Backbone as JSON, one array per atom type, in Angstrom:
{
  "sequence": "MLFLLVMSISIYAQQAWTQDPAHSRVAFTVIHNGISDITGVFQKFDLKLSSIQPDLSDAKINFTVDVNSIDTAVEARDNHLKSADFFNVEKYPTISFHSTSVKKLKENTYELKGNLNMNDITKPAKMTMVYRGDLQNKDGSVTKGLQVYGDINRADWNIGPKFPKNIISEIVRIKGDFEIHQ",
  "N": [[-16.32, -10.24, 38.46], [-15.73, -11.78, 36.21], [-16.93, -10.19, 34.28], [-15.25, -7.9, 34.32], [-12.88, -9.06, 33.39], [-13.61, -9.86, 30.77], [-14.2, -7.34, 29.7], [-11.67, -6.08, 29.88], [-10.19, -7.65, 28.11], [-11.52, -7.1, 25.71], [-10.94, -4.39, 25.43], [-8.24, -4.43, 24.81], [-8.19, -5.82, 22.47], [-7.43, -6.63, 19.07], [-8.22, -4.24, 16.65], [-9.99, -4.33, 13.7], [-9.57, -2.95, 10.48], [-10.63, -1.56, 7.34], [-10.2, -0.26, 3.99], [-11.9, 2.67, 2.82], [-13.29, 2.6, -0.18], [-14.12, 4.77, -1.79], [-12.66, 6.88, -0.86], [-9.97, 6.39, -0.96], [-6.73, 5.73, -2.38], [-4.27, 4.42, -4.58], [-1.23, 5.14, -5.91], [1.41, 5.56, -8.36], [4.64, 6.67, -9.46], [6.96, 7.13, -12.06], [10.05, 7.96, -13.63], [10.34, 8.96, -16.96], [12.42, 8.63, -19.76], [14.26, 10.19, -18.43], [13.31, 12.77, -18.1], [10.61, 13.33, -17.57], [7.79, 12.81, -15.42], [5.81, 9.94, -15.21], [2.69, 9.02, -14.22], [0.46, 6.85, -12.48], [-2.36, 4.88, -11.41], [-3.71, 2.28, -9.36], [-6.75, 0.87, -9.72], [-8.14, -1.06, -8.31], [-7.86, -2.48, -5.19], [-7.02, -3.89, -1.98], [-7.0, -3.24, 1.35], [-6.21, -4.39, 4.48], [-6.11, -3.89, 7.87], [-4.95, -4.26, 11.16], [-4.99, -3.29, 14.57], [-4.15, -2.46, 17.91], [-3.48, -0.12, 19.2], [-4.63, 3.26, 19.22], [-3.31, 5.13, 17.56], [-2.29, 3.64, 15.55], [0.24, 2.6, 15.84], [1.05, 0.02, 16.23], [0.35, -1.37, 14.01], [-0.71, -3.99, 11.88], [-0.47, -4.94, 8.64], [-2.06, -6.01, 5.71], [-2.0, -6.07, 2.31], [-3.29, -5.94, -0.94], [-3.05, -5.68, -4.46], [-4.85, -5.46, -7.47], [-3.43, -6.04, -10.37], [-4.39, -5.88, -12.95], [-5.97, -3.68, -12.87], [-4.51, -1.43, -13.4], [-3.95, 1.96, -14.3], [-2.95, 4.43, -16.34], [-3.94, 6.45, -17.76], [-3.5, 6.15, -20.42], [-4.39, 3.93, -22.69], [-2.91, 2.15, -24.38], [-0.39, 2.16, -23.15], [-1.1, 1.13, -20.64], [-1.89, -1.46, -21.38], [0.59, -2.4, -22.3], [2.04, -2.33, -19.92], [0.72, -4.35, -18.57], [1.59, -6.55, -19.92], [3.97, -9.27, -20.59], [6.37, -7.93, -20.71], [6.46, -6.28, -18.5], [4.52, -6.45, -15.92], [3.26, -8.9, -16.4], [0.53, -9.91, -16.18], [-1.1, -12.08, -16.77], [0.17, -14.3, -15.69], [0.86, -13.34, -13.14], [-1.29, -11.87, -11.45], [-1.62, -10.28, -9.18], [-0.29, -7.99, -6.73], [1.24, -8.06, -3.6], [1.53, -7.06, -0.16], [2.79, -7.64, 3.02], [2.98, -6.67, 6.25], [5.76, -6.63, 8.52], [6.9, -5.25, 10.6], [6.54, -2.25, 12.59], [7.91, 0.83, 13.25], [8.31, 3.58, 15.32], [9.08, 6.78, 14.11], [8.76, 9.53, 14.45], [6.29, 11.69, 15.94], [3.27, 10.32, 14.95], [4.4, 9.3, 12.63], [5.86, 6.6, 10.98], [8.17, 3.9, 10.4], [7.54, 1.46, 8.15], [7.89, -1.87, 7.67], [8.0, -4.74, 5.56], [7.03, -7.62, 3.6], [7.15, -7.61, 0.19], [5.47, -8.75, -2.63], [5.85, -9.26, -6.01], [5.5, -10.27, -9.38], [5.91, -12.92, -8.66], [8.07, -12.79, -6.97], [9.34, -12.35, -3.82], [10.38, -9.91, -1.62], [12.01, -8.0, 0.98], [10.59, -4.86, 1.89], [10.56, -1.36, 2.53], [8.67, 1.25, 3.84], [7.24, 4.51, 4.45], [4.92, 5.3, 6.91], [2.21, 7.31, 7.65], [0.17, 8.38, 10.15], [-2.76, 10.06, 9.9], [-4.69, 10.99, 11.57], [-8.01, 10.95, 13.1], [-11.61, 10.86, 12.85], [-14.83, 11.35, 14.27], [-17.72, 9.93, 13.1], [-21.12, 10.83, 12.15], [-22.76, 8.67, 12.74], [-21.54, 7.54, 14.88], [-19.41, 5.89, 14.37], [-15.86, 5.49, 13.64], [-13.51, 7.06, 11.54], [-10.32, 6.75, 10.15], [-7.34, 8.37, 8.98], [-4.74, 7.53, 6.77], [-1.54, 7.41, 5.39], [0.74, 5.97, 3.14], [3.98, 5.77, 1.88], [6.78, 5.51, -0.38], [9.87, 4.44, -1.97], [10.66, 2.01, -4.42], [12.82, -0.33, -6.06], [12.37, -1.25, -9.25], [13.79, -3.18, -10.62], [14.5, -5.04, -8.71], [12.32, -6.68, -8.54], [12.08, -7.69, -11.03], [10.69, -6.16, -12.94], [9.98, -4.88, -16.0], [12.55, -5.57, -17.26], [13.8, -5.32, -19.78], [14.03, -2.67, -20.3], [16.19, -0.09, -20.02], [17.49, 1.98, -17.3], [17.86, 4.61, -18.18], [15.79, 5.01, -19.9], [13.41, 4.21, -18.56], [13.13, 4.99, -15.28], [14.68, 3.12, -12.65], [13.8, 3.44, -10.1], [10.76, 3.54, -8.49], [8.19, 5.47, -7.33], [5.87, 5.08, -4.79], [2.64, 5.72, -3.54], [0.13, 5.6, -1.19], [-3.02, 6.63, -0.19], [-5.34, 6.53, 2.34], [-8.6, 6.3, 3.69], [-9.79, 4.73, 6.44], [-11.97, 2.36, 7.99], [-13.82, 0.67, 10.6]],
  "CA": [[-14.94, -10.45, 38.09], [-15.74, -12.24, 34.83], [-17.25, -9.02, 33.47], [-14.03, -7.09, 34.21], [-11.94, -9.79, 32.54], [-14.1, -9.75, 29.39], [-14.03, -5.94, 29.29], [-10.25, -5.78, 29.68], [-9.77, -8.33, 26.88], [-12.06, -6.38, 24.56], [-10.23, -3.12, 25.31], [-6.94, -4.68, 24.2], [-8.35, -6.68, 21.3], [-7.08, -6.02, 17.8], [-9.3, -3.61, 15.91], [-9.83, -4.58, 12.26], [-9.91, -1.8, 9.66], [-10.53, -1.72, 5.89], [-10.24, 1.04, 3.32], [-13.12, 3.2, 2.21], [-12.88, 2.68, -1.58], [-14.4, 6.08, -2.38], [-11.74, 7.88, -0.32], [-8.64, 5.79, -0.89], [-6.08, 5.76, -3.69], [-2.92, 3.9, -4.67], [-0.62, 5.73, -7.1], [2.85, 5.36, -8.55], [5.3, 7.6, -10.37], [8.25, 6.68, -12.58], [10.6, 8.96, -14.55], [10.46, 8.46, -18.33], [13.47, 9.29, -20.54], [15.03, 11.1, -17.58], [12.84, 14.16, -18.15], [9.22, 13.56, -17.19], [7.14, 11.83, -14.56], [4.61, 9.25, -15.66], [1.97, 8.58, -13.03], [-0.66, 5.94, -12.68], [-3.05, 4.39, -10.22], [-4.36, 0.98, -9.39], [-8.15, 1.15, -9.39], [-8.67, -2.08, -7.41], [-6.91, -2.9, -4.17], [-7.66, -4.27, -0.73], [-6.18, -3.0, 2.53], [-6.71, -4.89, 5.77], [-5.22, -3.4, 8.92], [-5.4, -4.5, 12.53], [-4.21, -2.5, 15.51], [-4.7, -2.21, 19.24], [-3.21, 1.28, 19.53], [-5.42, 4.21, 18.43], [-2.48, 5.83, 16.58], [-1.86, 2.61, 14.59], [1.68, 2.36, 16.03], [1.3, -1.43, 16.25], [-0.44, -1.86, 12.88], [-0.38, -5.15, 11.05], [-1.1, -4.59, 7.38], [-2.07, -6.91, 4.55], [-2.42, -5.22, 1.21], [-3.26, -6.62, -2.23], [-3.41, -4.86, -5.61], [-5.22, -6.14, -8.71], [-2.58, -5.39, -11.37], [-5.22, -5.61, -14.13], [-6.66, -2.39, -12.7], [-3.56, -0.34, -13.62], [-4.53, 3.03, -15.13], [-2.05, 5.57, -16.52], [-4.7, 7.34, -18.64], [-3.15, 5.83, -21.8], [-4.74, 2.52, -22.79], [-1.81, 1.38, -24.97], [0.63, 2.0, -22.1], [-1.65, 0.22, -19.64], [-1.8, -2.81, -21.94], [2.0, -2.78, -22.32], [2.43, -2.61, -18.53], [0.12, -5.64, -18.2], [2.21, -7.61, -20.71], [5.14, -9.96, -20.03], [7.48, -6.97, -20.62], [6.44, -5.64, -17.19], [3.87, -7.17, -14.81], [2.84, -10.24, -16.82], [-0.68, -10.13, -15.38], [-1.68, -13.42, -17.0], [0.81, -15.2, -14.72], [0.98, -12.73, -11.81], [-2.32, -10.83, -11.46], [-1.69, -9.46, -7.96], [0.86, -7.54, -5.95], [0.83, -8.1, -2.2], [2.45, -6.58, 0.88], [2.42, -8.08, 4.37], [3.9, -5.98, 7.16], [6.48, -7.42, 9.52], [7.18, -4.41, 11.77], [6.27, -0.82, 12.56], [8.81, 1.51, 14.19], [8.0, 5.0, 15.39], [10.15, 7.7, 13.73], [8.38, 10.75, 15.17], [4.85, 11.65, 16.2], [2.38, 9.91, 13.86], [5.17, 8.86, 11.45], [6.43, 5.3, 11.3], [8.82, 3.1, 9.37], [6.76, 0.25, 7.95], [8.64, -2.89, 6.94], [7.21, -5.9, 5.23], [7.41, -8.42, 2.44], [6.44, -7.21, -1.02], [5.52, -9.79, -3.66], [5.46, -8.91, -7.38], [6.08, -11.2, -10.35], [6.28, -14.13, -7.92], [9.31, -12.52, -6.24], [9.07, -11.72, -2.54], [11.56, -9.26, -1.04], [11.67, -7.0, 1.99], [10.37, -3.48, 1.44], [10.42, -0.41, 3.63], [7.86, 2.4, 3.47], [6.91, 5.43, 5.53], [3.49, 5.31, 7.19], [1.82, 8.5, 8.41], [-1.19, 8.37, 10.71], [-3.23, 11.43, 9.67], [-5.71, 11.34, 12.55], [-9.3, 10.3, 12.95], [-12.8, 11.68, 13.1], [-16.04, 10.66, 14.7], [-18.8, 10.11, 12.14], [-22.43, 11.09, 12.74], [-23.35, 7.42, 13.23], [-20.74, 7.07, 16.01], [-18.24, 5.14, 13.92], [-14.63, 6.25, 13.52], [-12.72, 6.96, 10.3], [-8.94, 7.17, 10.34], [-6.59, 8.69, 7.78], [-3.46, 6.84, 6.73], [-0.79, 7.56, 4.15], [1.94, 5.13, 3.05], [4.73, 6.13, 0.69], [8.17, 5.08, -0.42], [10.46, 4.1, -3.26], [11.16, 0.66, -4.62], [13.59, -0.51, -7.28], [11.62, -2.2, -10.07], [14.68, -4.27, -11.03], [14.49, -6.05, -7.65], [11.18, -7.56, -8.78], [12.12, -8.05, -12.44], [9.65, -5.41, -13.65], [10.54, -4.16, -17.14], [14.0, -5.76, -17.35], [14.31, -4.95, -21.11], [14.06, -1.22, -20.43], [17.24, 0.45, -19.16], [17.07, 3.06, -16.42], [17.82, 5.91, -18.85], [14.48, 5.11, -20.55], [12.45, 4.18, -17.45], [13.92, 4.92, -14.05], [14.49, 1.9, -11.85], [13.11, 3.82, -8.87], [9.33, 3.81, -8.64], [7.61, 6.03, -6.11], [4.53, 4.55, -4.5], [1.94, 6.48, -2.5], [-1.23, 5.19, -0.92], [-3.79, 7.44, 0.75], [-6.48, 5.71, 2.74], [-9.5, 6.48, 4.81], [-10.12, 3.37, 6.88], [-13.04, 2.27, 8.99], [-14.0, -0.68, 11.17]],
  "C": [[-14.84, -10.87, 36.63], [-16.02, -11.07, 33.88], [-16.01, -8.16, 33.26], [-13.0, -7.76, 33.3], [-12.35, -9.66, 31.07], [-13.91, -8.32, 28.88], [-12.57, -5.62, 29.03], [-9.72, -6.47, 28.43], [-10.28, -7.56, 25.68], [-11.38, -5.03, 24.36], [-8.92, -3.31, 24.56], [-7.01, -5.58, 22.98], [-7.93, -5.91, 20.04], [-8.34, -5.44, 17.16], [-9.02, -3.83, 14.42], [-10.36, -3.39, 11.47], [-9.78, -2.17, 8.19], [-10.65, -0.34, 5.24], [-11.64, 1.38, 2.87], [-12.78, 3.42, 0.74], [-13.1, 4.06, -2.21], [-13.41, 7.15, -1.93], [-10.34, 7.32, -0.12], [-8.08, 5.7, -2.3], [-4.68, 5.18, -3.58], [-2.33, 4.37, -5.99], [0.86, 5.39, -7.16], [3.36, 6.39, -9.54], [6.64, 7.02, -10.77], [8.73, 7.75, -13.57], [10.84, 8.3, -15.92], [11.48, 9.31, -19.09], [14.27, 10.32, -19.75], [14.48, 12.5, -17.49], [11.41, 14.38, -17.67], [8.7, 12.44, -16.29], [5.93, 11.25, -15.27], [3.95, 8.71, -14.4], [0.85, 7.63, -13.42], [-1.26, 5.56, -11.35], [-3.45, 2.94, -10.45], [-5.78, 1.22, -8.89], [-8.72, 0.16, -8.38], [-7.57, -2.56, -6.47], [-7.68, -3.21, -2.89], [-6.67, -4.09, 0.41], [-6.9, -3.54, 3.75], [-5.67, -4.5, 6.8], [-5.81, -3.8, 10.25], [-4.44, -3.78, 13.46], [-4.93, -2.44, 16.85], [-4.6, -0.72, 19.56], [-4.03, 2.23, 18.65], [-4.62, 4.93, 17.35], [-1.87, 4.89, 15.54], [-0.38, 2.27, 14.71], [2.04, 0.88, 16.12], [0.59, -2.12, 15.08], [0.17, -3.11, 12.25], [-1.18, -4.97, 9.77], [-0.96, -5.71, 6.37], [-2.71, -6.13, 3.42], [-2.27, -5.99, -0.1], [-3.74, -5.66, -3.31], [-3.77, -5.78, -6.77], [-4.48, -5.41, -9.83], [-3.36, -5.1, -12.65], [-5.92, -4.26, -14.05], [-5.73, -1.19, -12.9], [-4.14, 0.68, -14.6], [-3.56, 4.21, -15.16], [-2.68, 6.62, -17.43], [-4.32, 7.18, -20.11], [-3.33, 4.33, -21.96], [-3.6, 1.66, -23.36], [-0.7, 1.15, -23.94], [0.15, 1.03, -21.03], [-1.54, -1.23, -20.12], [-0.35, -3.29, -21.98], [2.47, -3.12, -20.9], [1.86, -3.95, -18.05], [0.81, -6.82, -18.88], [3.41, -8.23, -19.98], [6.36, -9.05, -19.97], [7.58, -6.34, -19.23], [5.83, -6.56, -16.13], [3.42, -8.58, -15.15], [1.59, -10.69, -16.04], [-1.35, -11.48, -15.62], [-1.1, -14.43, -16.0], [0.75, -14.66, -13.3], [-0.02, -11.57, -11.68], [-2.37, -9.93, -10.22], [-0.3, -9.08, -7.47], [0.39, -7.58, -4.51], [1.94, -7.59, -1.29], [1.91, -7.05, 2.21], [3.45, -7.49, 5.33], [4.54, -6.96, 8.14], [6.82, -6.59, 10.75], [6.8, -2.96, 11.5], [7.16, -0.2, 13.63], [8.53, 3.0, 14.14], [9.23, 5.82, 15.04], [9.98, 9.04, 14.43], [6.86, 10.69, 15.34], [4.06, 11.38, 14.92], [3.1, 9.5, 12.58], [5.97, 7.62, 11.82], [7.18, 4.73, 10.1], [8.05, 1.78, 9.33], [7.6, -0.71, 7.12], [7.73, -4.07, 6.67], [7.78, -6.63, 4.05], [6.51, -8.04, 1.28], [6.6, -8.3, -2.06], [4.98, -9.22, -4.97], [6.15, -9.9, -8.3], [6.59, -12.47, -9.69], [7.64, -14.01, -7.24], [8.93, -11.79, -4.96], [10.38, -11.2, -1.97], [11.1, -8.29, 0.04], [11.51, -5.62, 1.34], [10.16, -2.61, 2.65], [9.67, 0.82, 3.11], [7.75, 3.33, 4.69], [5.39, 5.43, 5.67], [3.19, 6.52, 8.07], [0.37, 8.33, 8.85], [-1.69, 9.8, 10.66], [-4.34, 11.86, 10.64], [-7.0, 10.6, 12.31], [-10.42, 11.28, 13.21], [-13.96, 10.78, 13.48], [-17.14, 10.96, 13.69], [-20.13, 10.31, 12.86], [-23.07, 9.85, 13.33], [-22.56, 6.84, 14.41], [-19.51, 6.27, 15.62], [-17.03, 6.08, 13.77], [-14.0, 6.0, 12.15], [-11.33, 7.49, 10.6], [-8.31, 7.46, 8.99], [-5.2, 8.09, 7.87], [-2.82, 7.1, 5.38], [0.46, 6.68, 4.23], [2.66, 5.52, 1.77], [6.16, 5.63, 0.79], [8.6, 4.78, -1.83], [10.85, 2.64, -3.28], [11.97, 0.64, -5.92], [12.92, -1.6, -8.1], [12.47, -3.39, -10.49], [14.71, -5.38, -9.98], [13.37, -7.06, -7.83], [11.05, -7.93, -10.25], [10.97, -7.42, -13.23], [10.33, -4.6, -14.76], [12.03, -4.34, -17.34], [14.6, -5.37, -18.71], [14.52, -3.45, -21.27], [15.08, -0.63, -19.47], [16.77, 1.68, -18.39], [17.12, 4.44, -17.07], [16.51, 6.1, -19.64], [13.37, 5.15, -19.49], [13.25, 4.02, -16.17], [13.65, 3.61, -13.3], [13.72, 2.22, -10.58], [11.67, 4.19, -9.19], [8.83, 4.32, -7.29], [6.18, 5.54, -5.98], [3.92, 5.39, -3.4], [0.51, 5.97, -2.4], [-1.86, 6.12, 0.11], [-5.07, 6.7, 1.05], [-7.3, 6.37, 3.83], [-9.94, 5.08, 5.17], [-11.2, 3.43, 7.95], [-13.16, 0.84, 9.46], [-15.12, -1.41, 10.47]]
}
């Protein structure tokens, strides 16, 4: 009887997942001067996810970005983005997101809500999370694919307040692609 109890608890235990750094990416896009997209990535980030359900429909996500790792392929722009004009990395070196709910929209697509903290301002944020499936590795482990995307308004977090939206759009598109493993 004790064996069955232990087995049933382990079946329903939260599974902890982390990103595979070689196969994960966090990118952003913002419109510059109303005519062109400027894209960038954060090279350093940490995704922790726990879930009981195999399709991640009950996922709890904690995500942190090292803002110093911003890379737009233009060093002068990267340094400006790190300055007090934008992210002020000396005071606020990280961005974090902690999920509060996951709601199924359709098969393998979910509305992900949580609290996003940038520049020491925490506000609710809503993203779309897509479970891309999983595969069995040769060693018996499982890798899952996950994509998270959405738009945020940079003004809500006081990012680049000196730059009007006709120069840099207030809407910033964020997209994270992750391969995760236990």
